[in-house]
Structure formats: C-alpha cells, structure tokens
N, C-alpha and C positions, 0 to 999 in steps of 0.2 A: 651908530652903535657898532656896526661891523668894523669901521676904521679905528675906533677906540680899542676894540678887542685886538685888532692887528698890532696896534702900537703897544698894547700890553705885552704881547708875546715877543715882539721885537726888542723890547727893553726889559725883558724878564730878568736877566742877570743883575740889572741895576736896581731892581725893586725887591723889597723884602716880601711882598705878596707872592712872589714866585715860589718861595720856600714851601708854603702850605700846599701849593699845587703839586710840587714834586713829591712831598710826603704822601699826599693823597693818592697820587699815581702809584708810588711804591707799595703803599698798603693795599691798594686795590689789586695790583699785580700779584702780591703775595697771597691775598685771599682767593683769587681765582686759581692760582697754582695749587693751593691746598685743597680747594674744592675738586679740581680735576683729579688729584691724587686720591681723594676720598671716593670719587666715582669709580676710578679704575680699580681700587681695592674692593669696592662693592661688587664690581663686575666679576672679578676673580672669585670672590666668595660665592657668588651666584652660580657660576659654572661648576665650582666644586660641589655645590649642593645638587646640581643637575646630575653630575657624574655619579655621586653617591646614590641618589634616588634611582638612577637607571640600573646600577649594579644590583640594588636590592630588588627592583621590579623584575629584572630578568631572571634572577635566581628563584624567586618565589613562583613566577609564572611557569618557569621550566619544570620545577618540581611538581606543581599541581597538574600541569599538562601531561606529564609522563604518567602520573598516577591514574588520571582519568582515562588516558589512552590504554593503560594496562588493564584497567577494570573493564572497559568496553571490549577490548580484544579477547579477554578470557571469558567474558560473560556471554557475548552474542554468538553470531554465526561462526562456526569453526571452533568455538570454545566450549564452555561448560554445558550450555543448553543443547548445543549440537551433539556433543558426546553423550549427554544424558538421553536424548531422544534415540540416538543410535543404539545405546545400550538397551533401552526399553524395547525397541523393535527387534534387535538381533540377539540381545542377551549374551553378548560375547564378553569374556572376562577382560579382554584387552581394553575395553572402554572403561572398566572400573579403574584400571591404573591411570588412564588419561584423566578420568574424572577427579580422582584423588589429587593428582598433580594440579589440575585446574583449580580445585578448592584451595590448595596451598598458595597457588599463584594469585588467586583473588584476595585471600585474607591478607597477604603481605602488603599490597598497595593500600587496601582499605585501612589496615591498622596504622600504616605509616601516615596516611592522610589524617586520621583522627589524632595521631600524636603531634601533628603540626599545629594544633590549637586552631582549627577552623571555626567558622561562625556556627551558630546554633542551627541554622537552616542546612548548612553542609553536613553537620553531624547527624541531623535527622535523615537526610538523604542517604548518608553512608550506612546508618543503622538499618534503613529499609533494604538496602542492597545486601548487607551482611545477613539479615534475617532470611532473605530469599535464597541466598547461597546455602545457608544452613538447612533450609527446608529441602532443597534439592539433595543435600548431603544425607539428610535423614530418610530420604526416599529410597536409597540404595538397598537397605535391608528389606524393604517392602518388595523390591524387584526380585531379590534373591529368594524371598519367601514365595513369591508368585511363581517363580521358575520351578521351585521344588514342588509346589502344590498343583501346578498346572492350571493356573488361573487362565480364563479366556481374556481376549484382548480388551473387551469392554470393561471388565472388572479391573484389570490391571491399569487401563488408562484412567479410570475414575480414581483408583487408589493412589496413583503417582502424580496426578495432575497438580501442578503448582501454579498459583496465580502470581506471575512476575510483573504485573502492572506497576506496583509500587516501586519495584527495583528500577524498572525502565524510566519511570517518572523521576526517581531519585537521581539516576544517571544524567537525565536531561537537565535536572536542577543543578547538578555539579558543573555541567558544561556551561549552562547559562550564567552561573555565578562567576566561573573562571573567566568567561569571555567579558562579562560586565566589569570585573575587577581590572582586567587587562585594558579595557577601553578607558576606565576612569584613570588608571595610572598613566596611560598614554596622554590623556587630556591634561593631567597635571604636569607631565613633563613638557608638553607643548606650551602650556601657559608659562611654565618657568623659563623655557627658552625664549618665549616672547618678551617676558619681563627683563631677562638678561640682555636681549637684543636692544630693548628700549633703553635700558640703563647705559649700555655702551654708546648708543646714539647720543644720549644726553651728555656723556663724557666728551665725545668729540665736538658736540655743539658748544659745550663749555670752553673747550680749548680754542675753538674758533672765535668765540666771543672774547676770550682773553686776548687773542692777537689783535682783534679789531679794537678793543678798548685801549690796549697798549698803544696802538697806532694813533687812536683818536686823542690820547692824552699828550702825544708829542706836539700836536698842534691843535689846540682847542678851537682856534678860529676856523681852521679847515673842517674840524669835526662838526662844529655848529652848522656851518654851511651845508656839509654833506648830510647832516641829520635832517635839516629842513627839507633838503631835496629828497632824501629817502622817505621822509614822512609824507611828502606830497605824492611820491611814487607809490608808497604803501597804501595811501588813501585811494589812489586810482585803482590799484590792484584789488583792494578790498571791495570797491564798488563793482569792479569787473567780476570778481569771484562771487559776490552776492548775486549778480545777475546769472552767472553760470549755475550757482546753487539752485536758484529758483527754476531755471530750465531743467536741471537734473531732477529736481523734485517733481516737476511736471511729467518728465519722462518716466520716473519711477512710478508715479501714480497711474500713468497710462499702461505701463508694463504690468502692474498688479491687477489693474482692472481688466486687461485683455489676456491675462495669464490663462493657459489651458488647464491649470489646476485650480481647485477651489481654495479661496483664502478668506478666513474670517478672523476678526479681532474682537476680543471680549475683555471686560474688566475682570478683576480678581474674583468677583462673585459669579461670573459666568454670563453676565448680561451682554448681549451682542452689541458692539459699537460700530462694526463695519463688516460688510460682505462684498466680494467682488461679483462681476457679472456672471462668471462661470458658476459660482455658488447658486445664484438665483436660477440660472438655466437648468442646472442639475436637479435642484430640489423642487422647482416649480413655484417657489414663493417669490414675491416682490421684495425689494429691499426694505420697503416701509413695513412689511409684515414681519421682518426678521429683526431689524434694529430695535433695540430696547427690550427684546424678548430673550428667553433662555433657549439654548439648543435642545431642550427636552422635547420640543415639538417634532424633532427628527427621530426620536426613539422608536424602534420597531419591536422591542421586547426580546430581541435576539441576544442582546448583551445584558447580563444580570446587574442588579443594583449593586451587588458586592463588587463587581468589576469596576463600576463607575466610581465607587468609593476609593478603590485602590488608585485609580487614575488621578482623582483629586488630591489624594495624599501625596502622590509623587509630584504633581505640579506645585502644590503648596510648599514643597521643600526646595523649589527652584530647579527641579530636574525635568527634562523633556520626556515625552511619552510618544511611542510609535506603536501603531497597531492597525487593526482592520475593523471597521464598523459596518454593520448591515443597517442602513438607515431607511426611513420611510419618507417617501415624497409626499407632496401636497395632495396628489391624486390617489394616494393609498398604495401605490406600487413601491417596490423596494429596489435599492441599489447598494452595491458594495463599494466602499471607499477605503483606500489605504491612506491612513491619516497620521500626521505628525503634529503634535501640540507642543509648542515651545513657550517658555516664560520670557517676557520682555522686561528688562531691568533698567533702572535709571542709573545715573552716575554713581550713586551710593550703593548700588547692588540690590536695591529693593525691587521686588516684582511689582510692576504697575499694570501689566496687561498679559493676556495670553493670545498667541496667534496660532491658528489651526490651518494647516495646509493639507489638502486632500486630493487624491487622484481617483477618478472613477475607474474601478477595475472589474466592473460587472461582467464585461465580455471576457476578460482574462480569467475571472473566477469560473465562468462557465466552461472555458477551454480547459482549465485545470481539472475540473470535475470530469469532463469527457476523457481527459488523459488518464486520470486515476481509474476510471471505469475500464479503459482499454488495458491498463496495466494489470488490473485484477483479472481481466479475461485472459491475458497472456500468462499470468501466474497460474490460473486454473489449467491452462494447456500444458504448461511445464509440469505441474503437479500430476495431471492425469497421465502424461507420458511416463513420468518417473515411477509411479506406483503400479501402472497397469501390468508390467511384466512380472514383477515379484508377487503382486497380489493375486493375479490369475494363476500363477503356479501354486500358491497356497490353496486357492479354491479348488484347483485340480486335485490336489491331495485329499481335501475334505470330501468333495463330491465323489471322487473315484472310490474312496474307501466306503463311503455311505452306500453307494449304489451296489458295490460288490457285496457289502453286508446285507443289503436288501434282497439280493439274489439268494442268499443262504439263510436269511433270518426266519425265525418262527413267527408266522403271521400274527399269532395271538399275543406274543410276548414282547417283541422288539420293534416290529415294523412301524408302529405309530411314532415312536420316538425318533427312529431313523428318518422317517418322512419329514418330521419337523426340522431336523438338522439339515436335510436337503433343501427345504423351503428357505431356511435362513441363509444358507450358502448361495442359493439362487438370487435372493435379494441383494446379497453382497455383490454378486456378479452383475446384477442390474445396475447397482450404484456405480461400478467401474465403467460400464458401458455408457451410463448417463454422463459421467464426467468426460469421457472421450468424445461423446457426441456433442456435448456442449462446447468443447474446445475444438471441434471439427477434426478430431484425430481418429474417429471410428469410421472405417469404410462401411458404406451402406449397399444393400442389395435389394432394391425395390422389386416387388412382384405382385401379381394379382392376389388379393386377400379377401376372404369373406369376413367382414368385420364382426359379424355375429359370433363366428367361431372363436375369434380372439377374445371376445368378452366372456364366452363360456369358460375358456381356459383361465382367464384372470379371476373369475368368480371362485374357481376351485382353490387357487392360491390364497385369495382373500379370506375365505371361510376358515382357513387354518391359521391365519396370521392376525386377525383383528378380534376385538372383544366380542364375546357372545351376546352382549347387550345391543349390538348393532346388527340389524337385519339387512340382508342384501336382496335386491330385486332386479329383474331384467324385463323391460317391456319392449318386445320386438314388434314394431309397427310395420315391418316389411317382411316379406317371405324369405326363407333361407336362400341365399345366393343372390338376392336382389340388391343387397347393400354391399357391393364389391368396390374396393378402392385399390390404387396402386401405392404400395408402401412396403417398407422394410419391416418384417415381423418383429424384430428386436426393438425397433423404434416404437411401434405401436404398443408393444408390451411395456416399454418404459413410460409412454404417455398415460396409459390406463393405470399403471401402478402408482405413478406420481399423483394423479388426480384422486385415486382411491385412498391413498395414505393421507393426503391433505384433508379429504373429507372425514376420514376416521379420526384424525387428530383434532379436527374442529369439533366433532361431537364429543370426544373425550370419553370419560367413564360413564356418561349418561346414556340412557336408552335412546336409540335413534335408528335411522335407516339411510342406506345409500342405494339409489336406484339408477340403473343404466337405461336410457331410453334411446332406441335406434329407429330412425325413420328415413324415408326418401323425400326429397324436395325436387320440384321442377325448376327449370332455369328461371321461369317467370316469377316464382314466389319471392317475397321480400325476405330480408335477413339471410339470404343465401350468399353466393359468391358472385362478385361483380365481374370477374374475369375467370373463364374456364379454359383449360387446354382443349385443343381441337378434338381429341378423342373422347372428351367427357360427355356423358349423356344426361347429366343432372347433378344433384348435390346430395350427399349423404350427411345427415345430421345426427351427431351423437351427443346426448346430454347426460351429464353426471350430476345427479340431484341429491343433496344431503339435507338433513334436518338440524344442522348445527346452528350457531348463533349468527351466521352471516358475516359479511365483510363491511366494516365501517365505510361510509360514503367517501370520507376524505382520503382513504388509501386505496380505493378500488383501482385508480389509474396506475398505481405503483406496484401492484402485486406481481406483474410480469417483469419488473426490473431485476437485473442480475444482482444477487447478494442482498436483496431486500427481504427481510423476514420480520414478522411480528412475534415470532416465538422467542422464548428465553434463550440466552446464550448457551450453546451446546445442544440445543434441541432442534436446530434447523440450519441448513446451509444457505438458504435464499436462492437456490438454483432450480428447485423443482419446477415451478411454473414458468420460469424463464426458459428452461429446457423444453417444456411442453410447447410453448409458443414457437420457439425456434424450429422444432421438428415439424410441427403442423404447417408452418409457413413454407418449409422446404418441400412439403408435399403439395404445394399450391393451395393450402387450406387457410383457415382463419379460426381464431379463438375468441369467444365472447364470455364475459363474466357478468352476472347480475344477481341481485338478492331476490330470493323467492318471496313473494308477498305473504305466503303461508309460513314463512320462516325457513332459514337456511340459505344455501347458495346453489346457483345453477351454473355449471360450466358447460358451454355449448361449443362443440367442435364441428366444423364444416369441411368436408372433403369432396373433391371431384369424384363423381360416380362414373365407373367404367363398365364395359360389358362383362358379364359374368363368364368366367372361365370354368366350365364344368369339369375340366380335367383336374382331378385331385391327386396329388402325389400320395402314394401309399407305400408304406414300409411294413415289413413283416414285424409282428409283435414278438416273434421268437428271435432270440439271439442266435445268429448264424456263425458258427466257428469253422475250424478246419484243423489240419495236422501239419501244415507247412512250417518251415523254419523262418523266423523273422529276426532281423538284426535291429535291435532297439538301442538308440543313443540319446541320452539326455544328461546334462551335467548336474541336474538337481536329483539327489539320491532319493528323496521322498517321492518325486514324480515318477522316477524310474521304477521304484518299487510298486507303485500303484498300477502303472501301465503293464508291467511284467505280470503282476497278479491277474489283471484283467485278461490279457492275451492268453495266459496259461489257463485261466478259467474257461476260455473259449476253445481250448484244445490245442493251441498252437505251441510249437517249440520255440522258446525265446532265448536269444543270447544278448545279454544287456551289457552296455558299457557307459560309464560316466565320462570317459575320455574319448573325444572324437578321433584323436590321432591313433589311439589304440584300436578303436573300432575299424578305422580305415586299414590299418596294418593287418588285422585279422581277416578283413574282407579280401584284401589283395592276395592272401595266401591261398584262398579257395573261393573265387567269386561265385561259382555255381552252387555253392553250399547253401546260399540264402535265396529265398523266394521273394523277399520284400525287405526294404529298408524303411524304418520309421524313425525319424530324427527330429530333434529340437532345432530351432533356428539360431537362437542367441547362445553361443557357447564360447568359453575361452580357448585360446590356442588356435583351433580350427573351427570356424563357424559352420552352421548348418548348410548355408549356400555353397561354401567351398567344399564341404564334405560330399554334397550331392554331385557337384561337378567332377570331383575326383573319382567317385564311385562310377559315375556314368562313363568317364574316360576309360575305366577298366572294363565295364560291362554296360554297354549302351541300352540294353533292353531291360535293365533292372527296374521293377516297379518301386516307386518311392512315394511315401506319405510324409509331409512336413507338418509338424505340430508346433505351434508357437503361442506364447502367452501374450505377445503384443507385436503387431506389425504395423508400423506407421505408413510404410510405402510399399504397396504390392508391386509397383512397376519394376522394381529391381529384380524380380524373379520371373518376369515375363519371357526371358530368353531360355528358361528351363522348360522343356517340353514334357507333356504327360506327367504333370505334378499335381497331386492332391494336397490341399492345405486344410488342416484342422485348427480351429481357433480354441485355445484353452480358455476355461475348463471345458473339456469335451464330455459328452454324454456317453454312457456305456453302449447304447444302441447306435449312436453315431460312429463310435470307434469300430464296432462290430461290422456295421454295414460298409464303412469306408475300406476296411481291410479286406473284407470278402469281395467287395466290388473291384478292388484293385487287383486282387489275385485272380479273379475270374476274367479280368480283361474287359 
C-alpha cells in the first residue's frame, strides 16, 4: 500500500487524479487562512471590549469611591458628629460655622450619589444617612435654646441625642456594595481577558495547524507515515497521561482528606455527599453519620433562619458565600468556623454541587474578644484622662459656689436645696474618680480606716439620693474600731456608692430595703480569704443586702465583666461592679455575689483586718482664715472667681491672675508682697510647675499650694520641696486648712 502511494505521488504530474488533490490542498489552505483571520479579528474585538469595560469600570468605581470617602470623612471623627459634640459641650459659635459647612459638604456627595441612579439598596442607605444629617442639623436650634435657657447637661444631652445607627449601617452598606461591584467587575474583566487569551491561543494553534497541513499536503505519503507514527506516539502519551492523571487524582484525594481545613461536598438540596477527615475530627461525627444527612445537625441557634435563607438564595444563583458560623459539635460544645461555600458547575455552567471549606477560628475568636476587651479598657483610660481635667474644674465651680452659698444661706429657706446640689456634684466627682480608678489613672493613698465610719457617711448621702420607698439599715456586728482595714477612703466611698446604687436601681420604684452588715471573721472561718498579708489579724466581712429581684443564674458569672450591663441603653455603663471587684482585689480582698433565698441579692466583700489605729485625725469644724496677701493663679476664670471669693470670705487679701506670665511679672516686682502662692498646674504659656520653679528662684522661702484638676503622674513634681497639692474639686474646709497650715508653717 505504501509503495503504491509512493508511486502515486512520484507520477502525480502524469495522472489526472493529482488535480483534485491540488485543488483540495488549495481550498484547505484558503479555508485555514480565512479561519485564522477570523480568529485574529475576534481577538482584536475582544480586547476592544475589555478596554471599553475597564474604562467604564474605573470611572464608575472612582466616582462612587470618592463620594463614599467624602461622606465618611465629613460624617465621622473630625467631621459633623465631632463638631456637633464639641458644640454641645462648649457651645462655641465657631462650631456652628463648621457644622453648617459640614452639612453642605455632606449633602453634596449624597445628592450626587443619588443623581447617579444607584440601586434601591444604595438609595435606601443614602436616605438614611441624609435623614440622620438632617436630624443633627435640626438639633442646632435646640442647643441655642438650651444655652439661652440654661438647661443642665442631662436635659441638653437628652434633647440633642441623635441615633446615628441607621446612618452608620447605611454607610457600611454603601461601602459593601461598592466593594462587591468592584469585585464583580474585576471578575468580569479577568474572565474576558481569559477568554481573549484563549481565543488568541486558538488563533496561533490554527496557524500552526495550517502550516502542518500545508506541509502534509506536499507529500501525502510522508504525511500518512508520520500520522501513523504520531498516532502511535499519541496513544502512548495518552496512556501515560491517563496513568499520571490517576496518580494526580489520588494525590488530590489525599490532599483533600489530609487538609487542615474542613471540606464538605453536598448536592444542590444540601444533602452531604462527602466530608474529609478534619471535618469529622472537628465536629466529632463519623463520616457515616454525616454522609446522606443535612448540615442542620451542626446548627447552634446562633445564626438566624433568615440568614440561612439569604445564604441559600445566594448559592442558588451561582454565587459563592463567605462568612463565619458558630456551630455545635456532637458533644454539644461550640466552635467558630470561617466558612466559604462555593457552587460546583458542570461544562454547561449548571450548578451540580456545593463545596464548603471551613477553618476552625475558635482560638482566634477568643483572642479577638480579649483584644476588643483590652481596647475597651484602653479607651476608658483615654476617656478618663481626657475628661478629668475639664470636668473637675467644672465641679470645682459648682461645689465652690454651693459651699460658699451654704455658708451664707438662710437655713430654713435655701440650705436643703443647696445640699442636694452638693450631693449631686459629689456623685459626679465620684464618677470621675471611678473612671480614673478603673483605668488605673487615679493615685491612691491607703491608710487605716474604720469601715463602720465610712458606712455611716455613705448612709447620709444615700438617704438624700434614693427613693423614700427604700429603707436603709446598718447591722454592726463588731464594736466600733474593731473592723479596721487598710484602704483609700475615696476608693471605699466608690465601692459603697456603686453597690448601693446598684441595689437601689434593682429595687426600682417598689418598696424595699438595703442593709449593710459588718462583721469580723477569724482566719480559720470558711468563705474568708485564703491568703492574708503578714500584718493581717483576720478578715472583715461587709455584706450589702437588698430586697430586689435578684440576679438570674445564667448571668451571675458575668456581672463583674467590664462593660457588661443588663440595664437598658443609656441607663448603665457596665463599669460599676467591675470597678468594685478591681478595687477590692487591689486591697487584697475578694468579692462574692449570691441570690438571697428570701429574695434579693447579697454582695459580700472580704478585707484583711488590721490593728485598729486609735489616733483619729481631727480638724476644726470652724473655718480658719487670716489677713495675709495671697497670689492666686488659674487660667479658668470661673475657678479663679470661686477661689477668690472663698479666700476673700476667709479674710485674706487676694490678687488673682488668669495669665501665669502676668502673675510671675507682678510677683517679680515685689516678691515680699505676697505671703503665699496658690496656682493651678495645667495652664497655657507658662505651666504651674514652671511658675513655681520661677517663683522659688526669686524667693526660695515662698509657701506654695498647687491645685490641679487632674494629675496623672505625681513623680514629676517630687523635685519641688515643701509643696502642698490640692486635688480639684476641693472642699471649703480643705482649702481653709491647707492655706492656714501653709502660712503657719
């Protein structure tokens, strides 16, 4: 056969049969060339489409990205909300101008966004943001009215409070939609590029085939021989490739089975068809228990049914889903899994299965929760330090004026109202100290305390601040002076006030009682302290017993967690009991909580008992004044006014300055003119520390008192000798005794 074919080609010019072969070859060559041209033209067209799509995508993404960025920038920190809060706090007209500009800057991108014909979901989000901005804008006249009518902070805060949750959710929705559209467009561009690349590859393959066929048509004999040889080689390669494919399939199966992530495959109805080894290890189920069943057996109840419906809707449209599940294991315990569910499609693009890939992130989730808690603690610290200075100055003005008014008030007419104002201000002072203590920014001064005396003082404050329907009692089961502990009086005050307020709020408007029970325990008694300091002689137990509804058993263990509160939003900070436990533990004590079988809650505090110190500090109940001349310096005019009135009321001659530099210049002119310098610490231009050093450089024997609203670090003043420090807000008696004591040497 091969010889006859060879003779056919060797004698082709002499045979008429050679003509059809030539025509066939020419026609085939022309067809391949036309096919190649068609593919090349298709390739050019495809890349033009890619270019056009990219330009459109970039323009749209850039516009939306800019609008969203502008909205977030003008809405959040440093923008509208920031300026609005500053205006509410300071009521400075400069913030109105900033706010009005922020409103304009917000409306512009929102309106531009809406005009771009976005989706209904985007329009809904934009409307939510615009409504919130409008609410803030409508609150400006309220602030103006409050300023004119002198509203208190609580009334003003309630009147101007705006719920911006919907706006923030709307902004997150816009960002999510923008990001998803960007990802979808990128995916489309990548697919188009892939198809263009494939089309180009086909064109080159066609051209290559053209050359091969042309060469084969030159010598059919040679072509047939090469084709037979190529077929044999191809068969051998296919057999080899099949063996490699089988090996690769086995490797893939081993990789999936040994994967550190969980892998599950189900049909389109959700029935499990395959799970790997990691899936079984994590869930505790055997493969036989899972295959053929629905993944519902892993449901923990954490994810709502509505969420599951949305997942199925997404999967049924051929889209993948990524998220986090909290699932239940076979033993009933829970685990967190970062999960991706992808549709598997056949050659026609029909979804045939779903594959779920999960990663156990239980430990990572726990670490994140600890980090969030730590960040909250840090935020409280920053907040406490930020407000302490300004807030204590405000309280100084309130308490100072109230106490001065009490000195001159008609006992029958005004004293009761003034005392209530003083109590409220003291509670505000306690709140600041509580925040500083919780954030470890409040210096402590522990000393020997008779706990019974502290309870007596708290009862006086409580009777004036809680409802008349709640009765107060104190069962002292130890003699006066026998229940002595080492503690900071301010911290004990905070502990008792926090527990008392919690008890009163638990009782609410109903009739009830709060009872303090104080007793001594020996070291051998149960429920005391397992470890006591060397100087401890036993244990002091203080129980605060209320007749409220008690604490549900499932949250008893969480009541001491920072920021955990069962009260409605705006009614509690979640810090009270956390501060109590923190302070008690710092005193080497312990806190217990239990529900009273007769109803209500019992909070038990255990402190190390120390020897009673019978020496009691006494101070004269009379205000002691004088006639010396005092140089008073404070950059806060209201504080300066109060302190000057108080010192003048005590008989002193006062020269007051709001500028520390002016005060220093006046002092330098005649240093012997002044008998004492009383200065603030934090001041512009020349701070209190620098003022003291400059005054001492001129007159080393000058008596000096430093008053400060907030001092985070006392160590920086240790190099200044003979310095008395008063912590604002200061009591009238405290100021009188400090000044007289300093002047008397």
